[in-house]
C-alpha positions in Angstrom: -34.9 -1.8 -24.9 -32.2 -4.0 -23.4 -29.6 -2.3 -25.4 -30.8 1.2 -24.2 -30.8 0.0 -20.6 -27.3 -1.5 -21.0 -26.0 1.7 -22.6 -27.5 3.8 -19.9 -26.0 1.7 -17.1 -22.6 1.8 -18.9 -22.7 5.6 -19.1 -23.6 5.9 -15.4 -20.8 3.5 -14.4 -18.3 5.4 -16.6 -19.3 8.8 -15.2 -19.2 7.5 -11.6 -15.7 6.1 -12.1 -14.5 9.4 -13.3 -15.7 11.2 -10.1 -13.0 12.4 -7.7 -13.4 10.2 -4.7 -12.1 11.1 -1.2 -9.3 8.8 -0.2 -9.7 7.4 3.3 -6.5 8.8 4.7 -7.7 8.5 8.3 -7.3 4.7 8.1 -3.5 5.3 8.0 -3.7 7.4 11.2 -4.3 5.2 14.2 -2.9 5.6 17.7 -0.4 4.7 18.9 1.7 5.5 15.8 5.1 6.6 14.7 6.4 8.5 11.7 9.2 10.7 10.6 8.4 14.4 10.2 10.1 17.6 9.0 8.7 21.1 9.5 8.4 23.0 6.2 11.4 25.3 5.8 13.6 23.1 7.9 16.0 20.3 6.9 16.1 18.7 10.4 13.9 15.6 10.5 12.6 14.1 13.7 10.9 10.8 14.8 7.5 11.2 16.3 5.8 8.6 18.6 2.3 9.6 19.6 -0.3 8.0 21.7 -3.5 9.4 23.3 -1.6 10.2 26.5 1.9 11.3 25.5 4.2 12.1 22.6 7.9 11.6 22.2 9.9 13.5 19.6 13.4 12.5 18.9 15.5 14.8 16.7 17.6 12.9 14.2 19.2 15.7 12.3 23.0 15.5 11.9 23.5 19.0 13.4 21.8 18.1 16.7 23.4 16.4 19.7 22.7 12.7 20.1 19.7 12.0 22.3 17.9 15.4 21.8 14.3 14.6 22.7 11.0 16.2 23.7 8.4 14.4 25.8 4.9 15.9 25.9 2.5 14.6 28.5 -0.4 16.5 30.1 1.0 18.2 33.2 4.6 17.2 32.8 6.4 17.8 29.6 10.2 17.8 29.4 13.2 18.1 27.2 16.2 15.8 27.3 19.6 16.4 25.7 22.2 13.7 26.6 22.1 13.3 30.3 20.4 16.6 31.0 16.6 16.8 31.4 14.5 19.8 32.3 10.8 20.6 32.4 9.3 22.6 29.5 6.1 24.3 28.6 4.7 22.8 25.4 3.5 26.2 24.3 7.2 26.9 23.7 7.0 24.5 20.8 4.0 25.6 18.8 4.8 23.6 15.7 5.1 20.4 17.7 2.0 21.1 19.6 0.1 21.7 16.4 1.3 18.5 14.8 0.4 16.4 17.9 -3.0 18.0 18.1 -3.7 17.4 14.3 -2.6 13.7 14.5 -4.7 13.1 17.6 -7.7 14.9 16.1 -7.5 12.8 12.9 -7.1 9.6 14.8 -10.1 10.1 17.1 -12.6 12.1 15.0 -15.4 10.6 13.1 -15.5 13.6 10.7 -15.1 12.8 7.1 -12.9 15.0 4.9 -13.4 16.8 1.6 -11.2 15.9 -1.3 -8.9 18.7 -2.6 -6.4 18.8 -5.4 -3.6 17.9 -3.0 -5.3 15.6 -0.4 -8.1 15.7 2.0 -9.3 18.7 4.1 -10.8 18.1 7.6 -12.4 20.6 10.0 -12.2 19.2 13.5 -13.0 21.2 16.6 -12.8 24.4 14.5 -9.3 23.5 13.3 -8.6 23.1 9.6 -6.3 20.2 8.8 -5.2 19.5 5.3 -3.7 16.0 4.8 -1.5 15.9 1.7 -2.0 12.5 0.0 -0.2 10.8 -2.9 -3.1 9.0 -4.7 -0.8 6.9 -6.8 1.3 5.7 -3.9 -1.7 5.7 -1.5 0.3 7.3 1.2 0.1 10.4 3.3 2.9 12.8 2.5 2.2 15.8 4.8 -0.1 17.8 7.0 -0.9 21.5 7.1 -2.6 22.8 10.2 -3.1 26.0 12.2 -2.3 26.6 15.9 -2.8 29.9 17.6 -3.3 31.7 14.3 0.0 30.3 12.9 0.0 27.9 9.9 2.3 24.9 10.1 3.2 22.5 7.4 5.0 19.1 7.8 6.2 16.5 5.5 5.6 13.0 6.8 7.1 9.6 6.0 7.1 6.1 7.4 3.6 6.3 9.0 3.0 3.1 10.9 1.4 1.8 14.1 3.7 0.9 16.9 3.4 -0.7 20.3 3.5 2.0 23.0 5.8 1.3 26.0 3.9 1.0 29.3 6.3 3.3 31.1 7.0 6.3 28.9 10.1 8.4 29.4 9.0 11.2 31.7 
């Protein structure tokens, strides 16, 4: 009887360990945070600093002028290139807007995701977000999301929390 019970417990444990578990990728996404991103199809990376209230994106590609930056804040977004700064409409940058929205949604939502072959899929506020995840390295490698009927994919590296500055560049 003890042997049968032991064998049954062993089989259950073995079968449970073989199940595909959903990695908790959301624990790697906390605000404020910073990371390096690249929009799929582009070879120009950019640094992203995102909080609940604002987001700064600094372009670091070698083909861009030094200091090229976007600052998104509700009500007053702007672009800076060198010494020149001008007001912008964030809808003019749909990929950036989609990335910011996805990161904020993942950081603030209590929704749990569903494991997929490539990562974890979330549906938050009627938006599908796929977080690509490298299970072996235990790191987020990208995000796929949709904004205004357009699909955007990003590769992400160097995700980490950062201390937001009290006076953001506006």
